[in-house]
TIGUVO-765238 format. One record per residue (C-alpha): residue number from 1; residue in one letter; x, y, z. Coordinates in steps of 0.25 Angstrom, whole numbers. Layout:
REM residues N
+-----+-----+-------+-------+-------+
|   n | res |    c1 |    c2 |    c3 |
+-----+-----+-------+-------+-------+
| NUM |   a |     X |     Y |     Z |
...
+-----+-----+-------+-------+-------+
//
This chain:
REM residues 295
+-----+-----+-------+-------+-------+
|   n | res |    c1 |    c2 |    c3 |
+-----+-----+-------+-------+-------+
|   1 |   m |  -103 |    13 |    33 |
|   2 |   t |  -108 |     8 |    20 |
|   3 |   q |  -109 |    -8 |    21 |
|   4 |   a |   -99 |   -16 |    14 |
|   5 |   p |  -103 |   -22 |     1 |
|   6 |   l |  -105 |   -37 |     0 |
|   7 |   q |   -92 |   -45 |    -4 |
|   8 |   k |   -90 |   -50 |   -18 |
|   9 |   t |   -83 |   -62 |   -24 |
|  10 |   i |   -80 |   -65 |   -39 |
|  11 |   a |   -92 |   -72 |   -45 |
|  12 |   h |   -84 |   -82 |   -54 |
|  13 |   i |   -70 |   -86 |   -56 |
|  14 |   a |   -61 |   -77 |   -64 |
|  15 |   r |   -47 |   -79 |   -69 |
|  16 |   v |   -35 |   -71 |   -75 |
|  17 |   s |   -22 |   -76 |   -79 |
|  18 |   g |    -8 |   -69 |   -82 |
|  19 |   r |     6 |   -69 |   -77 |
|  20 |   g |    12 |   -63 |   -65 |
|  21 |   y |    21 |   -50 |   -68 |
|  22 |   w |    32 |   -54 |   -59 |
|  23 |   s |    33 |   -69 |   -61 |
|  24 |   g |    27 |   -70 |   -75 |
|  25 |   q |    20 |   -82 |   -70 |
|  26 |   p |     6 |   -86 |   -76 |
|  27 |   v |    -5 |   -85 |   -66 |
|  28 |   t |   -20 |   -87 |   -66 |
|  29 |   l |   -30 |   -80 |   -56 |
|  30 |   s |   -43 |   -86 |   -53 |
|  31 |   f |   -53 |   -77 |   -45 |
|  32 |   l |   -63 |   -86 |   -38 |
|  33 |   p |   -75 |   -82 |   -29 |
|  34 |   a |   -73 |   -82 |   -14 |
|  35 |   n |   -82 |   -83 |    -2 |
|  36 |   p |   -86 |   -70 |     5 |
|  37 |   g |   -75 |   -65 |    15 |
|  38 |   d |   -64 |   -73 |     8 |
|  39 |   g |   -58 |   -60 |     2 |
|  40 |   i |   -47 |   -62 |    -9 |
|  41 |   v |   -38 |   -74 |    -8 |
|  42 |   f |   -28 |   -79 |   -18 |
|  43 |   r |   -26 |   -94 |   -20 |
|  44 |   r |   -13 |   -99 |   -26 |
|  45 |   v |   -18 |  -111 |   -34 |
|  46 |   d |    -4 |  -114 |   -39 |
|  47 |   l |     1 |  -118 |   -25 |
|  48 |   p |    -2 |  -131 |   -16 |
|  49 |   g |   -14 |  -129 |    -8 |
|  50 |   r |   -19 |  -117 |   -16 |
|  51 |   p |   -15 |  -107 |    -4 |
|  52 |   i |   -22 |   -94 |    -3 |
|  53 |   v |   -17 |   -80 |     0 |
|  54 |   p |   -28 |   -70 |     5 |
|  55 |   a |   -27 |   -56 |    -2 |
|  56 |   l |   -24 |   -48 |    11 |
|  57 |   a |   -14 |   -37 |    14 |
|  58 |   e |    -9 |   -45 |    26 |
|  59 |   y |    -3 |   -55 |    17 |
|  60 |   r |     4 |   -45 |     8 |
|  61 |   i |    19 |   -45 |     6 |
|  62 |   e |    26 |   -32 |     2 |
|  63 |   t |    31 |   -34 |   -12 |
|  64 |   n |    36 |   -25 |   -23 |
|  65 |   l |    26 |   -21 |   -34 |
|  66 |   r |    15 |   -31 |   -31 |
|  67 |   t |     6 |   -37 |   -20 |
|  68 |   k |    10 |   -50 |   -14 |
|  69 |   l |     3 |   -58 |    -3 |
|  70 |   v |     8 |   -70 |     4 |
|  71 |   y |    -1 |   -79 |    13 |
|  72 |   q |     5 |   -92 |    20 |
|  73 |   g |    16 |   -93 |    11 |
|  74 |   t |     7 |   -91 |    -2 |
|  75 |   t |    10 |   -79 |   -11 |
|  76 |   v |     2 |   -71 |   -22 |
|  77 |   e |     7 |   -58 |   -28 |
|  78 |   m |     4 |   -47 |   -38 |
|  79 |   i |   -10 |   -48 |   -32 |
|  80 |   e |   -14 |   -34 |   -33 |
|  81 |   h |   -21 |   -34 |   -46 |
|  82 |   v |   -29 |   -46 |   -42 |
|  83 |   m |   -33 |   -40 |   -29 |
|  84 |   a |   -37 |   -26 |   -36 |
|  85 |   a |   -45 |   -34 |   -46 |
|  86 |   l |   -53 |   -41 |   -35 |
|  87 |   y |   -55 |   -29 |   -26 |
|  88 |   g |   -58 |   -19 |   -38 |
|  89 |   m |   -68 |   -29 |   -43 |
|  90 |   g |   -75 |   -29 |   -29 |
|  91 |   i |   -71 |   -44 |   -26 |
|  92 |   d |   -70 |   -47 |   -11 |
|  93 |   n |   -68 |   -62 |   -11 |
|  94 |   c |   -60 |   -70 |   -21 |
|  95 |   t |   -51 |   -81 |   -22 |
|  96 |   v |   -39 |   -78 |   -32 |
|  97 |   e |   -33 |   -91 |   -37 |
|  98 |   c |   -19 |   -90 |   -43 |
|  99 |   d |    -9 |   -99 |   -49 |
| 100 |   a |     3 |   -91 |   -46 |
| 101 |   c |     9 |   -82 |   -36 |
| 102 |   e |     8 |   -69 |   -44 |
| 103 |   m |    -5 |   -64 |   -50 |
| 104 |   p |    -6 |   -61 |   -65 |
| 105 |   a |    -1 |   -47 |   -70 |
| 106 |   m |   -11 |   -47 |   -81 |
| 107 |   d |    -9 |   -34 |   -89 |
| 108 |   g |    -5 |   -27 |   -76 |
| 109 |   s |   -19 |   -23 |   -72 |
| 110 |   a |   -30 |   -30 |   -65 |
| 111 |   m |   -40 |   -29 |   -77 |
| 112 |   e |   -41 |   -43 |   -81 |
| 113 |   m |   -43 |   -48 |   -67 |
| 114 |   a |   -54 |   -37 |   -64 |
| 115 |   i |   -61 |   -41 |   -77 |
| 116 |   a |   -60 |   -56 |   -74 |
| 117 |   i |   -66 |   -53 |   -60 |
| 118 |   d |   -77 |   -43 |   -66 |
| 119 |   q |   -81 |   -54 |   -76 |
| 120 |   a |   -82 |   -64 |   -65 |
| 121 |   g |   -91 |   -56 |   -58 |
| 122 |   t |   -94 |   -54 |   -42 |
| 123 |   r |  -102 |   -61 |   -33 |
| 124 |   t |  -108 |   -54 |   -20 |
| 125 |   q |  -106 |   -61 |    -7 |
| 126 |   a |  -114 |   -60 |     6 |
| 127 |   i |  -105 |   -53 |    15 |
| 128 |   r |  -100 |   -38 |    16 |
| 129 |   a |   -86 |   -35 |    10 |
| 130 |   k |   -75 |   -32 |    19 |
| 131 |   e |   -72 |   -17 |    19 |
| 132 |   v |   -61 |    -9 |    25 |
| 133 |   c |   -65 |     6 |    27 |
| 134 |   v |   -54 |    17 |    27 |
| 135 |   d |   -59 |    26 |    39 |
| 136 |   s |   -46 |    33 |    41 |
| 137 |   t |   -33 |    36 |    33 |
| 138 |   l |   -23 |    25 |    30 |
| 139 |   r |   -10 |    27 |    24 |
| 140 |   i |     2 |    19 |    19 |
| 141 |   g |    15 |    25 |    14 |
| 142 |   d |    16 |    40 |    12 |
| 143 |   d |    12 |    52 |     3 |
| 144 |   r |    21 |    48 |    -8 |
| 145 |   s |    18 |    33 |    -8 |
| 146 |   g |     6 |    28 |     0 |
| 147 |   v |    -8 |    23 |     1 |
| 148 |   e |   -19 |    30 |     9 |
| 149 |   a |   -33 |    25 |    13 |
| 150 |   i |   -43 |    36 |    17 |
| 151 |   p |   -58 |    35 |    20 |
| 152 |   a |   -67 |    36 |     8 |
| 153 |   t |   -77 |    47 |     7 |
| 154 |   g |   -89 |    50 |    -2 |
| 155 |   p |   -94 |    41 |   -13 |
| 156 |   c |   -81 |    32 |   -10 |
| 157 |   a |   -84 |    30 |     4 |
| 158 |   s |   -89 |    15 |     2 |
| 159 |   g |   -78 |    11 |    -8 |
| 160 |   l |   -63 |    12 |   -11 |
| 161 |   e |   -57 |    24 |   -18 |
| 162 |   l |   -43 |    23 |   -23 |
| 163 |   r |   -33 |    33 |   -28 |
| 164 |   y |   -18 |    31 |   -33 |
| 165 |   h |    -8 |    42 |   -35 |
| 166 |   l |     3 |    37 |   -44 |
| 167 |   d |    16 |    46 |   -45 |
| 168 |   f |    30 |    40 |   -46 |
| 169 |   g |    36 |    54 |   -49 |
| 170 |   p |    40 |    63 |   -60 |
| 171 |   t |    51 |    53 |   -65 |
| 172 |   s |    42 |    41 |   -66 |
| 173 |   v |    38 |    35 |   -80 |
| 174 |   i |    25 |    31 |   -73 |
| 175 |   p |    14 |    42 |   -74 |
| 176 |   s |     8 |    48 |   -62 |
| 177 |   s |    -7 |    46 |   -60 |
| 178 |   t |   -18 |    46 |   -50 |
| 179 |   s |   -30 |    36 |   -50 |
| 180 |   s |   -43 |    36 |   -41 |
| 181 |   y |   -55 |    27 |   -41 |
| 182 |   v |   -66 |    22 |   -32 |
| 183 |   l |   -65 |     8 |   -34 |
| 184 |   t |   -76 |     0 |   -40 |
| 185 |   p |   -76 |   -13 |   -48 |
| 186 |   s |   -79 |    -5 |   -61 |
| 187 |   e |   -69 |     6 |   -58 |
| 188 |   f |   -58 |    -5 |   -55 |
| 189 |   l |   -61 |   -13 |   -68 |
| 190 |   a |   -61 |    -1 |   -77 |
| 191 |   n |   -51 |     8 |   -71 |
| 192 |   i |   -41 |     1 |   -62 |
| 193 |   a |   -40 |   -14 |   -66 |
| 194 |   p |   -34 |   -10 |   -80 |
| 195 |   a |   -23 |    -2 |   -74 |
| 196 |   r |    -9 |    -9 |   -76 |
| 197 |   t |     3 |   -11 |   -68 |
| 198 |   f |    15 |    -1 |   -72 |
| 199 |   l |    29 |     2 |   -70 |
| 200 |   s |    41 |     9 |   -76 |
| 201 |   e |    50 |     3 |   -87 |
| 202 |   h |    61 |     4 |   -77 |
| 203 |   d |    54 |    -4 |   -66 |
| 204 |   a |    49 |   -14 |   -77 |
| 205 |   k |    63 |   -17 |   -82 |
| 206 |   e |    69 |   -18 |   -68 |
| 207 |   l |    58 |   -28 |   -64 |
| 208 |   q |    62 |   -37 |   -76 |
| 209 |   r |    76 |   -35 |   -73 |
| 210 |   m |    74 |   -41 |   -60 |
| 211 |   g |    68 |   -53 |   -66 |
| 212 |   v |    52 |   -51 |   -64 |
| 213 |   a |    41 |   -48 |   -74 |
| 214 |   q |    49 |   -53 |   -86 |
| 215 |   h |    37 |   -56 |   -94 |
| 216 |   v |    30 |   -42 |   -92 |
| 217 |   t |    30 |   -33 |  -104 |
| 218 |   y |    25 |   -19 |  -106 |
| 219 |   r |    12 |   -24 |  -110 |
| 220 |   d |    10 |   -31 |   -96 |
| 221 |   l |     9 |   -18 |   -88 |
| 222 |   i |    13 |    -3 |   -90 |
| 223 |   v |    28 |     0 |   -91 |
| 224 |   f |    31 |    15 |   -91 |
| 225 |   g |    43 |    20 |   -99 |
| 226 |   n |    47 |    34 |  -100 |
| 227 |   d |    36 |    37 |  -111 |
| 228 |   g |    25 |    29 |  -104 |
| 229 |   p |    20 |    15 |  -105 |
| 230 |   i |    29 |     6 |  -113 |
| 231 |   d |    21 |    -2 |  -124 |
| 232 |   n |     8 |     0 |  -117 |
| 233 |   t |    -2 |    11 |  -114 |
| 234 |   l |   -10 |    15 |  -101 |
| 235 |   r |   -24 |    11 |   -99 |
| 236 |   f |   -27 |    24 |   -91 |
| 237 |   p |   -19 |    37 |   -89 |
| 238 |   d |   -18 |    33 |   -74 |
| 239 |   e |   -16 |    18 |   -76 |
| 240 |   c |    -4 |    18 |   -66 |
| 241 |   s |   -11 |    24 |   -55 |
| 242 |   r |   -23 |    15 |   -58 |
| 243 |   h |   -15 |     3 |   -57 |
| 244 |   k |   -10 |     8 |   -44 |
| 245 |   l |   -24 |     9 |   -39 |
| 246 |   l |   -26 |    -6 |   -44 |
| 247 |   d |   -14 |   -11 |   -36 |
| 248 |   l |   -19 |    -2 |   -24 |
| 249 |   i |   -33 |    -9 |   -25 |
| 250 |   g |   -27 |   -23 |   -26 |
| 251 |   d |   -18 |   -21 |   -14 |
| 252 |   l |   -29 |   -14 |    -5 |
| 253 |   a |   -37 |   -26 |    -8 |
| 254 |   l |   -28 |   -34 |     1 |
| 255 |   c |   -35 |   -27 |    13 |
| 256 |   g |   -46 |   -38 |    11 |
| 257 |   a |   -58 |   -28 |    11 |
| 258 |   r |   -64 |   -17 |     2 |
| 259 |   v |   -58 |    -4 |     6 |
| 260 |   r |   -67 |     8 |     8 |
| 261 |   g |   -59 |    21 |     7 |
| 262 |   t |   -50 |    29 |    -2 |
| 263 |   i |   -36 |    24 |    -5 |
| 264 |   i |   -25 |    34 |   -10 |
| 265 |   a |   -12 |    28 |   -15 |
| 266 |   r |     0 |    36 |   -20 |
| 267 |   r |    12 |    28 |   -26 |
| 268 |   s |     8 |    16 |   -18 |
| 269 |   g |    12 |     2 |   -22 |
| 270 |   h |     8 |   -12 |   -17 |
| 271 |   n |    15 |   -11 |    -4 |
| 272 |   l |     8 |     2 |     1 |
| 273 |   n |    -5 |    -3 |    -5 |
| 274 |   g |    -3 |   -16 |     3 |
| 275 |   r |     0 |    -9 |    16 |
| 276 |   m |   -13 |    -1 |    15 |
| 277 |   a |   -20 |   -14 |    12 |
| 278 |   e |   -15 |   -19 |    25 |
| 279 |   q |   -20 |    -7 |    32 |
| 280 |   l |   -34 |    -9 |    26 |
| 281 |   l |   -34 |   -24 |    30 |
| 282 |   n |   -30 |   -20 |    44 |
| 283 |   l |   -41 |    -9 |    45 |
| 284 |   h |   -51 |   -19 |    39 |
| 285 |   r |   -48 |   -29 |    50 |
| 286 |   a |   -48 |   -19 |    61 |
| 287 |   d |   -62 |   -15 |    56 |
| 288 |   q |   -67 |   -29 |    56 |
| 289 |   q |   -61 |   -32 |    70 |
| 290 |   h |   -68 |   -19 |    75 |
| 291 |   l |   -81 |   -24 |    69 |
| 292 |   s |   -80 |   -37 |    76 |
| 293 |   h |   -78 |   -31 |    89 |
| 294 |   v |   -90 |   -22 |    87 |
| 295 |   a |   -99 |   -34 |    83 |
+-----+-----+-------+-------+-------+
//
């Protein structure tokens, strides 16, 4: 097997600010360098004692339309774009300080976060990255809606290949599309990070009727009506499936290791993605336990 690359952390502090989709509350994120082996950790600087939340799938709470972590009574949510930006840009270790529970929505994408991380640069560290190698097929869900992890082959064997099939059926206003990438920082920054959150006009109005996302406008994400995006234009013809890839990357990053394999998703959301991350986390821990016994 190819040896794992060395771990990386962010070289300098990077910051982004925005408002949460659900709460509308202002929030600033500070991305700080971390020690080798620390992984990704959120720190709530707005709470007494500045408690932390490790970014691991075992602390995930099933929640509609977003990813939420709870650790020893402390919560962070809407973390998927933050996690995608860190994983996509090749960061293994980072402390993410936040002054609110909900992460900033920005423009519905991870682009500003990825740019901030890219501009801050990376620092290579002296230990090998944690890796989980998919050596047999894992499945969550079913053929209609699910996530499958299979061993990678050929030139992708040492990295992560991702494929997302989006199809809500012939009556949906959201167009069907498929996106596929071999993940690298340059590919992520150019082709995945800019893809924005989307939903139908019906669902957008229903959410606001329920009293959430009251401040969100048609310019803050992509809202599809019968004739396409309302008061907005797509950045890519397949922007919706690219955004689903973005969410998938962020959720899979909760396995706490770099994934070596091919991930294929069909109409999956955060809960299915998160359950796959749990399987990958368990696989990684089993591999580590086996190696410790061999040693």
